[in-house]
Backbone bond lengths (Angstrom), bond angles and torsions (degrees), N, CA, C in turn:
res aa  C-N    CA-C-N  psi(-1)  N-CA   C-N-CA  omega(-1)  CA-C   N-CA-C  phi
1 M - - - 1.451 - - 1.532 109.01 -
2 R 1.322 117.61 125.70 1.457 122.33 -175.77 1.530 110.16 -106.89
3 L 1.326 114.60 135.58 1.464 121.33 178.19 1.522 109.73 -112.73
4 N 1.341 115.87 133.49 1.459 121.64 173.29 1.529 109.25 -125.27
5 I 1.312 116.08 119.51 1.464 122.01 172.67 1.522 106.59 -103.23
6 E 1.314 116.34 118.47 1.462 121.11 -170.95 1.526 111.69 -119.82
7 N 1.336 115.52 108.64 1.470 122.85 172.26 1.530 112.32 53.18
8 V 1.326 115.39 45.73 1.472 120.17 -177.37 1.527 110.85 -82.92
9 T 1.318 114.54 131.36 1.457 122.65 175.41 1.519 108.75 -127.55
10 Y 1.346 115.91 136.84 1.460 120.14 176.06 1.517 108.76 -145.05
11 S 1.334 115.12 139.91 1.459 120.64 -179.60 1.516 110.38 -135.62
12 Y 1.349 116.28 133.65 1.458 121.26 171.48 1.529 111.21 -81.79
13 G 1.337 115.11 -22.31 1.456 120.81 -179.44 1.512 110.28 -147.94
14 K 1.338 116.31 -131.70 1.460 119.91 -179.06 1.523 111.97 -78.51
15 K 1.324 116.32 -34.09 1.457 120.37 -177.74 1.525 110.25 -88.14
16 N 1.340 116.46 140.47 1.463 121.34 177.11 1.532 109.89 -74.41
17 D 1.318 116.39 115.64 1.460 120.29 176.67 1.524 111.10 -77.28
18 V 1.321 116.71 -31.32 1.467 123.61 169.24 1.519 105.68 -124.60
19 D 1.320 116.45 123.97 1.466 120.27 -167.70 1.529 111.28 -123.08
20 N 1.343 116.16 97.20 1.464 122.62 173.69 1.539 111.83 55.48
21 V 1.313 115.59 49.46 1.465 121.47 -176.00 1.529 110.34 -87.80
22 S 1.313 115.54 132.48 1.457 122.58 172.36 1.525 109.10 -128.05
23 L 1.316 116.48 133.76 1.463 121.33 173.96 1.523 108.61 -157.02
24 H 1.308 116.15 166.51 1.463 120.14 177.87 1.519 109.98 -141.20
25 V 1.319 115.32 153.14 1.458 122.60 175.82 1.521 106.96 -129.21
26 N 1.316 116.34 119.08 1.467 120.57 -179.88 1.527 111.12 -80.71
27 I 1.306 116.22 162.02 1.463 121.81 179.62 1.530 110.00 -57.14
28 G 1.327 115.98 127.50 1.461 121.40 176.59 1.516 115.36 83.90
29 E 1.324 118.20 -3.69 1.462 120.53 -179.30 1.525 111.57 -79.27
30 F 1.332 114.63 154.01 1.461 123.12 168.61 1.524 105.37 -113.70
31 V 1.333 116.29 103.93 1.456 122.01 -174.93 1.528 109.50 -110.37
32 G 1.316 116.11 130.25 1.450 121.41 -179.19 1.518 112.22 -105.05
33 I 1.335 115.25 151.44 1.460 122.51 171.48 1.517 107.02 -120.33
34 I 1.329 116.84 123.25 1.462 121.29 177.91 1.522 108.61 -122.96
35 G 1.322 115.00 169.71 1.457 120.43 178.58 1.510 110.41 153.39
36 P 1.333 117.74 165.19 1.467 120.89 -179.19 1.521 111.31 -64.05
37 N 1.327 115.48 165.53 1.463 120.18 173.35 1.526 109.17 -58.33
38 G 1.343 115.92 137.96 1.457 119.86 179.05 1.509 114.55 80.50
39 S 1.329 117.16 11.52 1.473 119.69 -177.37 1.527 112.71 -83.45
40 G 1.340 117.52 -10.64 1.462 120.37 177.89 1.517 115.06 108.27
41 K 1.330 118.06 8.36 1.472 120.84 -176.69 1.531 111.40 -61.13
42 S 1.326 115.94 -54.79 1.469 119.41 -177.51 1.521 111.73 -65.99
43 T 1.324 116.97 -36.89 1.463 120.25 179.13 1.527 110.64 -63.70
44 L 1.321 116.82 -41.18 1.466 119.94 177.40 1.518 110.84 -63.17
45 L 1.331 117.11 -43.57 1.464 119.69 179.96 1.530 111.08 -65.85
46 K 1.320 117.92 -38.16 1.469 120.69 178.64 1.526 111.02 -63.59
47 N 1.326 117.17 -35.16 1.464 119.93 173.72 1.519 110.55 -67.19
48 T 1.313 116.78 -31.58 1.460 120.73 -177.70 1.520 112.27 -75.80
49 Y 1.343 117.15 -37.63 1.471 117.54 179.33 1.534 112.25 -100.18
50 R 1.342 115.98 17.54 1.459 123.82 165.65 1.525 114.91 74.96
51 A 1.330 117.73 18.32 1.461 119.47 168.61 1.528 109.28 -72.81
52 L 1.334 116.17 -26.95 1.463 123.54 174.56 1.527 108.15 -128.32
53 R 1.326 115.80 163.46 1.463 120.89 177.83 1.526 108.81 -121.40
54 P 1.337 118.60 129.07 1.467 120.51 -177.13 1.527 112.39 -58.79
55 N 1.346 115.31 143.32 1.464 120.07 171.57 1.526 110.62 -71.68
56 Q 1.328 115.44 -33.77 1.461 121.68 178.10 1.522 108.72 -143.42
57 G 1.320 116.13 159.92 1.458 121.79 176.96 1.518 112.22 87.70
58 Q 1.324 115.68 -178.67 1.455 120.86 -179.10 1.522 110.65 -145.11
59 I 1.331 114.30 158.26 1.457 122.11 178.77 1.524 107.28 -124.58
60 L 1.324 115.91 121.10 1.462 121.69 -175.66 1.519 110.46 -112.98
61 L 1.328 115.48 134.03 1.456 121.68 174.81 1.518 107.34 -117.74
62 D 1.331 115.72 111.87 1.472 121.66 -172.72 1.530 110.62 52.65
63 G 1.315 115.92 41.04 1.455 121.84 175.49 1.511 115.39 83.09
64 E 1.334 118.50 -4.85 1.466 122.07 -178.79 1.515 110.08 -103.70
65 N 1.328 116.62 136.20 1.464 121.11 -179.56 1.528 109.76 -63.36
66 L 1.325 115.72 117.54 1.455 121.06 -175.18 1.531 111.53 -62.35
67 H 1.319 117.02 -38.06 1.461 120.72 -177.49 1.526 112.31 -78.81
68 G 1.315 117.09 -3.85 1.455 120.75 173.84 1.513 113.31 -95.84
69 M 1.331 117.17 -7.58 1.458 121.40 179.25 1.525 110.45 -79.46
70 S 1.325 115.99 159.53 1.463 119.51 167.94 1.524 107.85 -68.58
71 Y 1.331 116.32 154.85 1.463 119.60 -179.73 1.529 111.44 -63.87
72 K 1.319 117.07 -35.17 1.458 119.80 179.16 1.530 110.72 -66.16
73 K 1.316 116.94 -40.47 1.461 120.17 179.52 1.522 111.17 -65.42
74 S 1.333 117.29 -45.34 1.466 119.68 -179.88 1.525 110.94 -66.68
75 A 1.344 117.64 -32.67 1.463 121.05 178.08 1.521 111.62 -68.99
76 R 1.329 117.88 -27.99 1.468 120.09 174.99 1.517 111.45 -73.18
77 K 1.319 116.79 -23.37 1.465 121.08 -176.82 1.527 112.73 -95.16
78 I 1.344 117.33 -32.20 1.463 121.26 -174.12 1.520 110.37 -126.45
79 A 1.344 116.13 129.69 1.457 122.57 172.65 1.526 108.58 -109.35
80 V 1.325 116.48 143.88 1.460 121.46 -173.67 1.526 110.30 -125.62
81 V 1.329 115.31 134.79 1.466 121.69 170.75 1.514 106.89 -126.27
82 G 1.335 116.58 114.95 1.449 121.33 -177.97 1.516 112.74 -87.80
83 Q 1.339 115.69 179.65 1.457 120.55 -177.61 1.520 112.40 -90.19
84 E 1.324 118.30 -11.24 1.465 120.79 -176.75 1.522 109.09 -101.29
85 N 1.339 116.42 131.39 1.455 119.97 -179.65 1.528 111.89 -126.39
86 D 1.340 117.35 24.42 1.464 119.93 -179.11 1.531 111.29 -105.27
87 M 1.339 116.51 23.54 1.451 119.92 178.95 1.532 110.38 -69.09
88 A 1.319 116.47 142.33 1.469 121.49 -174.19 1.528 111.13 -84.40
89 Y 1.322 116.22 69.21 1.464 121.47 176.72 1.526 108.60 -86.43
90 D 1.317 118.07 107.06 1.467 121.13 178.83 1.525 109.20 -90.14
91 F 1.335 114.66 61.83 1.464 121.91 -179.47 1.520 108.50 -136.50
92 S 1.309 116.26 164.17 1.458 120.26 174.18 1.525 109.62 -75.57
93 V 1.321 115.01 164.56 1.465 120.77 178.17 1.528 110.21 -58.54
94 E 1.328 116.76 -44.94 1.464 120.56 -179.31 1.525 111.47 -62.03
95 E 1.334 116.75 -39.45 1.462 120.34 179.37 1.532 111.57 -66.49
96 I 1.332 116.58 -37.99 1.466 120.18 177.36 1.520 110.23 -63.20
97 V 1.333 116.73 -46.45 1.464 120.71 -178.99 1.525 110.12 -63.81
98 A 1.324 117.16 -38.05 1.470 121.24 179.86 1.524 112.16 -64.18
99 M 1.330 117.46 -22.27 1.470 120.36 177.18 1.529 111.10 -62.11
100 G 1.323 116.46 -22.36 1.455 119.80 177.37 1.523 113.22 -64.91
101 R 1.312 117.20 -15.97 1.467 120.79 179.51 1.532 112.46 -84.78
102 S 1.340 117.59 -9.47 1.472 121.84 -174.05 1.527 114.39 -54.51
103 P 1.349 120.14 -42.23 1.475 118.64 -178.60 1.524 114.18 -63.52
104 H 1.321 116.80 -15.94 1.467 120.92 -177.52 1.525 112.77 -97.79
105 K 1.351 116.27 5.06 1.456 118.86 -171.80 1.524 111.24 -129.11
106 G 1.326 115.57 157.78 1.443 121.25 172.79 1.518 110.69 -78.53
107 L 1.321 116.84 170.35 1.457 122.27 -173.97 1.519 112.69 -58.55
108 F 1.325 118.00 -38.67 1.461 120.77 -175.33 1.531 112.61 -109.83
109 D 1.334 117.13 14.92 1.464 120.50 179.41 1.533 111.18 -75.07
110 F 1.316 116.36 140.26 1.463 121.68 173.04 1.529 109.12 -92.52
111 D 1.338 115.03 160.58 1.464 119.46 175.47 1.522 109.47 -66.15
112 N 1.325 115.82 131.54 1.459 120.11 176.58 1.532 109.97 -100.35
113 K 1.312 116.15 -175.46 1.465 120.81 -177.22 1.524 111.08 -60.34
114 H 1.336 116.78 -41.12 1.464 120.51 179.67 1.528 111.38 -62.27
115 D 1.328 117.12 -42.87 1.466 120.95 178.04 1.527 111.07 -60.40
116 K 1.325 115.92 -44.55 1.464 120.32 -177.70 1.516 111.50 -65.98
117 E 1.329 117.36 -35.65 1.466 120.55 177.16 1.524 111.22 -65.69
118 I 1.321 117.13 -39.99 1.465 121.38 179.42 1.525 110.50 -66.56
119 V 1.324 117.16 -43.29 1.466 121.55 178.50 1.526 110.43 -63.17
120 S 1.328 116.84 -44.80 1.465 121.05 179.28 1.520 111.09 -60.89
121 S 1.325 117.05 -41.53 1.465 121.40 178.99 1.525 110.96 -64.56
122 A 1.330 117.32 -42.71 1.465 121.00 179.62 1.523 110.87 -62.91
123 L 1.321 117.27 -41.58 1.464 121.03 178.30 1.529 111.15 -61.27
124 K 1.331 116.75 -44.06 1.459 120.52 -178.78 1.522 111.28 -66.73
125 Q 1.331 116.99 -41.25 1.461 119.97 -177.09 1.526 111.95 -66.10
126 L 1.320 118.09 -28.46 1.463 121.64 178.45 1.523 112.36 -97.67
127 G 1.334 117.13 8.17 1.455 121.09 178.24 1.514 113.77 66.98
128 L 1.345 116.50 34.59 1.463 121.53 -175.88 1.522 113.25 -113.21
129 D 1.327 117.65 4.20 1.465 119.38 -173.89 1.530 112.25 -61.07
130 E 1.341 118.12 -32.61 1.464 120.28 179.41 1.529 112.24 -78.84
131 L 1.347 116.38 -11.30 1.469 120.67 179.02 1.518 111.92 -105.29
132 A 1.317 117.64 10.76 1.470 121.72 -171.79 1.522 113.05 -56.08
133 D 1.329 117.37 -35.65 1.468 120.87 -176.14 1.525 112.37 -94.41
134 K 1.306 118.08 -1.93 1.464 120.72 -177.11 1.527 110.78 -78.57
135 N 1.328 116.80 143.04 1.460 121.35 179.79 1.522 110.33 -68.97
136 F 1.322 115.99 134.34 1.464 121.71 -179.06 1.528 111.99 -55.76
137 L 1.331 116.99 -35.46 1.462 121.03 -177.17 1.525 112.39 -66.36
138 N 1.327 117.22 -20.40 1.466 121.14 -177.01 1.531 112.87 -97.65
139 L 1.318 116.99 7.74 1.463 120.83 -179.47 1.521 111.23 -84.40
140 S 1.319 115.34 157.52 1.462 120.21 170.08 1.523 109.32 -72.58
141 G 1.321 116.66 168.36 1.466 120.21 179.11 1.512 112.29 -58.47
142 G 1.346 116.57 -42.54 1.453 120.20 179.98 1.512 112.51 -66.66
143 E 1.341 116.73 -39.36 1.469 120.24 178.66 1.522 111.44 -66.35
144 K 1.330 116.52 -38.03 1.470 119.73 177.00 1.522 111.12 -61.78
145 Q 1.339 116.41 -44.35 1.455 119.18 -178.28 1.519 111.58 -66.61
146 R 1.322 117.00 -38.60 1.466 120.29 176.47 1.524 111.05 -64.33
147 T 1.334 116.81 -34.75 1.465 120.62 176.97 1.514 110.93 -64.11
148 L 1.331 117.36 -42.37 1.461 120.88 -179.79 1.527 111.56 -68.51
149 I 1.329 116.83 -32.39 1.461 119.75 175.65 1.528 110.14 -70.40
150 A 1.342 117.07 -37.79 1.466 120.37 175.65 1.529 110.43 -63.26
151 R 1.331 116.95 -37.63 1.473 120.12 176.63 1.528 110.59 -61.92
152 A 1.342 115.96 -42.77 1.464 119.59 177.83 1.520 111.24 -63.49
153 L 1.328 116.62 -37.69 1.468 120.66 178.58 1.525 110.57 -64.69
154 A 1.342 116.82 -41.02 1.466 121.04 179.68 1.525 111.61 -66.28
155 Q 1.308 116.41 -19.05 1.469 121.02 179.91 1.527 111.97 -70.57
156 E 1.341 116.28 -19.86 1.464 123.14 178.10 1.530 112.65 57.04
157 S 1.319 116.37 40.64 1.464 121.35 176.39 1.519 109.73 -89.05
158 D 1.313 115.59 155.38 1.463 121.29 179.94 1.523 112.83 -92.24
159 F 1.346 116.34 -5.86 1.462 120.25 -176.52 1.526 108.15 -133.59
160 F 1.345 116.32 125.95 1.460 122.05 178.47 1.530 109.49 -108.91
161 I 1.321 116.33 130.46 1.463 121.79 169.32 1.523 107.37 -109.30
162 L 1.319 116.50 122.58 1.464 122.55 -175.69 1.524 109.04 -121.23
163 D 1.321 116.40 124.09 1.464 121.04 178.77 1.524 108.94 -106.62
164 E 1.338 115.57 89.50 1.461 123.11 -177.57 1.532 110.11 47.30
165 P 1.324 117.04 62.45 1.475 121.21 -169.53 1.515 114.39 -70.86
166 T 1.339 118.61 -15.97 1.466 119.76 -176.80 1.524 112.35 -109.01
167 N 1.318 117.32 17.94 1.467 121.40 -177.35 1.522 113.39 -55.63
168 H 1.336 117.59 -37.13 1.460 121.03 -173.38 1.527 112.52 -101.32
169 L 1.321 117.15 13.34 1.457 120.38 -174.47 1.522 111.83 -107.49
170 D 1.342 115.70 151.08 1.459 119.40 172.53 1.524 108.77 -73.91
171 I 1.328 115.96 170.89 1.459 120.44 -171.65 1.525 111.67 -61.94
172 S 1.342 117.78 -35.54 1.462 120.56 179.24 1.524 110.68 -61.61
173 H 1.336 116.93 -47.74 1.458 119.98 -178.88 1.535 111.71 -73.05
174 Q 1.322 117.27 -30.57 1.464 119.22 173.74 1.525 110.21 -57.64
175 M 1.324 115.89 -50.00 1.464 120.26 -178.37 1.528 110.75 -65.18
176 Q 1.329 117.63 -40.80 1.458 120.48 -179.92 1.524 111.48 -61.74
177 I 1.341 115.66 -43.78 1.463 119.93 -177.98 1.524 110.55 -64.68
178 F 1.335 117.03 -48.13 1.465 119.57 -178.70 1.524 111.66 -68.04
179 D 1.335 117.18 -37.63 1.464 119.43 174.89 1.523 110.36 -59.47
180 F 1.320 115.43 -45.13 1.454 120.78 -177.87 1.530 111.45 -62.88
181 I 1.341 116.13 -49.32 1.467 120.25 -178.03 1.523 111.04 -66.44
182 K 1.324 116.75 -38.04 1.461 120.79 -178.93 1.521 111.57 -60.85
183 H 1.328 116.53 -32.68 1.461 120.00 -175.92 1.530 113.08 -93.79
184 L 1.332 117.37 0.02 1.452 119.53 171.56 1.527 109.16 -74.28
185 D 1.289 116.54 152.29 1.469 120.68 177.99 1.529 109.00 -87.23
186 V 1.367 115.06 63.74 1.462 120.60 -177.52 1.530 109.57 -135.97
187 T 1.311 114.88 164.62 1.457 122.16 173.52 1.522 107.80 -97.41
188 V 1.344 117.26 141.25 1.471 120.70 -172.19 1.523 110.92 -132.06
189 L 1.333 115.91 134.04 1.458 123.34 166.71 1.521 106.50 -122.46
190 S 1.337 117.02 120.61 1.456 119.94 -172.23 1.522 111.92 -137.50
191 A 1.325 116.31 132.13 1.460 120.71 165.61 1.521 107.19 -79.36
192 I 1.321 116.56 132.31 1.466 121.51 -174.98 1.528 109.26 -132.45
193 H 1.323 115.25 129.50 1.463 120.73 -179.89 1.531 111.39 -84.66
194 D 1.321 117.35 -38.81 1.464 123.03 -174.70 1.527 109.71 -85.59
195 L 1.321 116.73 116.08 1.469 120.35 -176.03 1.521 112.36 -68.33
196 N 1.322 118.00 -31.88 1.458 119.48 178.39 1.519 111.45 -69.16
197 L 1.335 117.87 -36.30 1.460 120.42 174.11 1.522 110.70 -65.96
198 A 1.338 116.30 -40.01 1.460 120.13 177.50 1.529 110.57 -60.81
199 A 1.330 116.40 -43.39 1.464 120.73 179.81 1.521 111.90 -65.52
200 L 1.330 116.07 -34.15 1.461 121.09 -174.96 1.524 112.52 -77.18
201 Y 1.335 117.42 -34.79 1.466 119.90 -169.91 1.529 115.34 -113.16
202 C 1.318 118.27 -21.06 1.469 119.42 -173.57 1.527 112.07 -84.15
203 D 1.338 115.47 142.61 1.461 120.70 170.98 1.525 110.23 -80.99
204 R 1.342 115.68 -39.27 1.458 121.54 175.56 1.519 109.00 -140.98
205 I 1.333 115.56 159.39 1.464 121.78 -178.35 1.522 109.40 -133.65
206 Y 1.338 115.45 136.32 1.464 122.45 168.21 1.526 108.19 -107.77
207 V 1.323 116.16 141.24 1.464 121.63 177.18 1.522 108.76 -110.45
208 L 1.325 116.07 123.95 1.456 122.10 174.53 1.521 109.78 -104.95
209 K 1.318 115.57 136.54 1.463 121.10 173.30 1.524 107.65 -148.14
210 D 1.330 115.53 127.96 1.473 121.23 -177.13 1.523 111.71 54.29
211 G 1.332 115.98 36.98 1.451 120.87 175.50 1.506 115.92 80.60
212 K 1.332 118.19 1.73 1.463 122.21 -177.39 1.523 110.65 -118.21
213 V 1.337 115.99 148.92 1.463 120.42 170.93 1.522 107.83 -78.42
214 I 1.341 116.13 120.47 1.463 119.33 -178.75 1.531 112.41 -110.14
215 L 1.346 116.79 -17.93 1.458 120.10 179.14 1.526 108.88 -149.79
216 E 1.326 116.47 152.32 1.464 122.29 174.73 1.507 108.63 -155.38
217 G 1.331 116.08 140.29 1.450 119.50 177.25 1.512 111.40 161.28
218 A 1.325 116.05 -172.84 1.456 121.66 175.62 1.526 109.29 -66.97
219 P 1.343 118.16 155.40 1.470 120.21 -178.06 1.526 113.83 -52.09
220 E 1.334 116.43 -41.19 1.473 118.44 -178.20 1.523 112.35 -69.55
221 E 1.321 117.47 -21.37 1.462 121.34 176.96 1.529 111.85 -83.22
222 V 1.312 115.91 -36.18 1.470 120.74 -175.32 1.521 111.89 -85.80
223 L 1.329 116.57 -42.84 1.463 120.79 -171.38 1.525 111.04 -90.88
224 T 1.313 115.26 67.59 1.459 121.51 173.35 1.526 108.85 -99.88
225 E 1.333 116.19 163.79 1.468 120.12 -179.12 1.533 111.18 -60.12
226 E 1.314 116.54 -43.25 1.455 119.59 -178.33 1.528 111.32 -67.71
227 N 1.340 116.65 -42.15 1.462 119.09 178.55 1.525 111.83 -63.48
228 I 1.325 116.77 -42.09 1.464 120.17 179.76 1.523 110.62 -61.56
229 Y 1.329 116.52 -39.71 1.461 118.99 177.17 1.529 110.74 -65.17
230 N 1.328 116.84 -44.51 1.466 120.15 -178.44 1.531 112.21 -64.85
231 I 1.347 116.24 -31.00 1.466 120.12 -178.52 1.523 111.55 -82.84
232 Y 1.337 116.02 -47.19 1.464 120.44 -170.36 1.524 114.51 -112.00
233 G 1.345 117.50 -14.17 1.452 119.86 -178.66 1.519 114.11 74.68
234 V 1.339 117.77 25.93 1.458 121.29 178.46 1.526 109.89 -125.04
235 R 1.327 114.91 150.96 1.456 121.06 178.34 1.530 109.28 -85.78
236 S 1.319 115.85 152.95 1.456 119.86 -178.33 1.517 110.46 -156.84
237 C 1.311 114.55 163.61 1.463 122.25 167.28 1.528 107.64 -115.00
238 V 1.312 116.39 128.11 1.458 121.54 -179.00 1.524 108.32 -119.18
239 A 1.317 116.15 129.25 1.464 120.94 -179.15 1.525 109.25 -147.05
240 K 1.306 116.63 163.76 1.461 122.56 173.82 1.511 108.35 -82.65
241 H 1.349 116.68 122.52 1.454 120.39 -176.58 1.531 110.13 -69.16
242 H 1.331 115.85 135.97 1.463 119.82 -173.24 1.524 112.63 -72.68
243 V 1.332 118.45 -17.66 1.461 121.06 179.28 1.529 111.09 -97.30
244 T 1.323 117.11 -53.10 1.471 120.61 -175.18 1.520 112.86 -81.60
245 G 1.333 116.28 -24.38 1.459 119.77 -174.05 1.519 113.22 75.69
246 K 1.350 116.62 3.87 1.455 122.34 -178.75 1.525 110.48 -96.84
247 T 1.330 115.12 164.89 1.456 120.47 175.46 1.518 110.02 -64.34
248 S 1.322 116.22 133.68 1.466 122.19 179.34 1.528 108.76 -126.64
249 I 1.333 116.09 134.43 1.461 121.72 -173.21 1.518 110.17 -118.36
250 T 1.321 116.55 129.22 1.459 122.84 171.35 1.517 107.73 -114.87
251 F 1.321 116.66 123.36 1.457 120.32 179.96 1.523 110.15 -87.83
252 L 1.318 115.88 141.04 1.461 122.29 -173.85 1.525 110.85 -109.27
253 P 1.341 117.36 140.18 1.464 119.36 175.94 1.520 110.65 -69.94
254 S 1.315 115.51 158.18 1.454 119.81 179.29 1.517 110.76 -70.87
255 E 1.329 115.99 142.57 1.458 121.31 174.73 1.521 111.17 -98.61
256 D 1.326 116.04 -7.99 1.451 120.51 -178.87 1.517 109.38 -75.49
257 K 1.342 117.23 148.94 1.449 121.63 -179.78 1.518 109.32 -135.87
258 K 1.334 114.69 156.84 1.452 119.05 175.19 1.523 109.22 -135.85
259 V 1.309 116.56 156.54 1.460 121.07 -176.52 1.515 109.91 -70.75
260 Y 1.331 115.35 134.10 1.453 121.46 176.58 1.530 109.62 -68.22
261 R 1.316 117.93 133.49 1.454 122.04 177.22 1.529 108.98 -88.78
262 P 1.314 118.07 117.40 1.470 119.21 -176.13 1.516 111.87 -66.67
263 R 1.345 114.79 147.82 1.445 119.79 174.98 1.524 110.12 -75.42
264 K 1.315 113.32 165.49 1.452 118.96 179.80 1.525 109.62 -59.62
265 G 1.324 116.16 128.37 1.453 121.24 179.62 1.509 113.87 97.14
266 E 1.353 117.97 -16.69 1.461 120.24 177.94 1.519 110.11 -78.97
267 R 1.343 116.05 151.69 1.461 121.03 177.48 1.529 109.17 -71.66
268 H 1.310 116.76 134.25 1.460 120.86 -176.64 1.518 113.01 -71.52
269 E 1.335 116.73 -14.15 1.463 118.52 179.53 1.525 111.33 -72.28
270 K 1.343 115.60 -22.51 1.453 118.67 -178.63 1.523 110.28 -71.75
271 K 1.317 117.27 125.93 1.467 121.56 -179.02 1.519 109.86 -130.24
272 T 1.310 115.00 120.33 1.464 120.47 170.87 1.510 107.18 -124.83
273 Y 1.313 116.88 175.37 1.453 120.36 -172.40 1.525 110.64 -132.42
274 S 1.311 115.32 151.91 1.460 121.62 175.41 1.514 108.22 -138.71
275 P 1.327 118.15 155.00 1.469 119.90 -178.27 1.523 111.78 -62.31
276 A 1.324 115.50 145.81 1.461 120.44 175.23 1.526 109.00 -70.39
277 Y 1.326 116.24 153.74 1.469 119.83 -178.50 1.518 111.03 -65.77
278 R 1.355 116.98 -47.23 1.463 120.23 -177.90 1.511 109.86 -107.21
279 H 1.301 115.39 135.61 1.459 120.64 -179.94 1.526 110.81 -65.76
280 P 1.333 117.16 145.79 1.464 118.82 174.83 1.519 110.31 -67.60
281 R 1.323 116.23 151.87 1.456 119.22 178.09 1.527 109.05 -68.87
282 P 1.341 117.58 118.79 1.460 120.53 -177.40 1.525 111.64 -80.62
283 V 1.323 114.52 158.98 1.462 120.91 170.27 1.521 106.38 -101.38
284 Y 1.326 116.88 116.63 1.457 120.43 -173.78 1.520 110.45 -84.87
285 N 1.329 114.13 131.57 1.461 120.02 176.71 1.520 108.13 -152.14
286 N 1.309 116.50 173.53 1.459 121.16 -173.23 1.518 113.47 -70.23
287 S 1.337 117.99 -14.65 1.457 119.85 -179.67 1.512 113.18 -93.65
288 M 1.337 116.93 1.09 1.457 119.24 -176.02 1.520 112.02 -64.75
289 C 1.299 118.02 -39.74 1.458 122.47 176.34 1.510 108.66 -107.15
290 S 1.330 116.70 118.95 1.469 120.22 -173.72 1.521 112.62 -67.31
291 S 1.367 117.13 -18.51 1.473 120.28 -178.28 1.507 112.24 -76.17
292 R 1.332 118.13 -8.84 1.454 119.75 -176.72 1.516 111.30 -79.73
């Protein structure tokens, strides 16, 4: 399933939060969107899964205008996992996962044997089968997010939209979730906060800043030391990992310092130092990372 976002603009007010953005996701690709907080990642995804409607531009799924489809049809094609897992669902885990079957059913249809088999499989694949009867409200943050991913799996869609899906998970569950999704036979568009996860799992990456796409390419092309500084204002060492063969990023603390401002009553002769808020612009050279 191929997605084309063409010249999409969206504004909550006077300023464009998404500004003339175009991108594409080919069949079977895992495409990431990165960028600073407030860059428009979530807003772009909300326009894509129809929580919002673009002010300008269009979004095509296999050549068909996504916003012209019925909601049931688009729900059969696209599954969504958001970054928030504190929704007040007063249902069991199994009932939440079974909601993924809704796009395939009529208003008064009951779950049949096929539906129950799909739900059971989704629970097992996400390691939730022992929590099937537990109330969603009593789950940990990680368990809630895994439940929502199981619901998306039960939806049997060919395209997954993920809005920072591992934000509330520990590193073990982050890796499990991305490993699991990567090996599904689906197409993925995901906003990702962790650059090392983006480098490890994405086929291509788009960078959003101030609502605009400023970079696009393979992880090794996008995630360079200079680009990371220009995007986030932090210094880093970027190298090819000797085990994974993927781009690996180490972030560096600031070397810049500023004079401590004494509190009222302190002697002005006393001088201590604290790190500067923004890292100084580094000069990139081959000796910056000693592992090279």
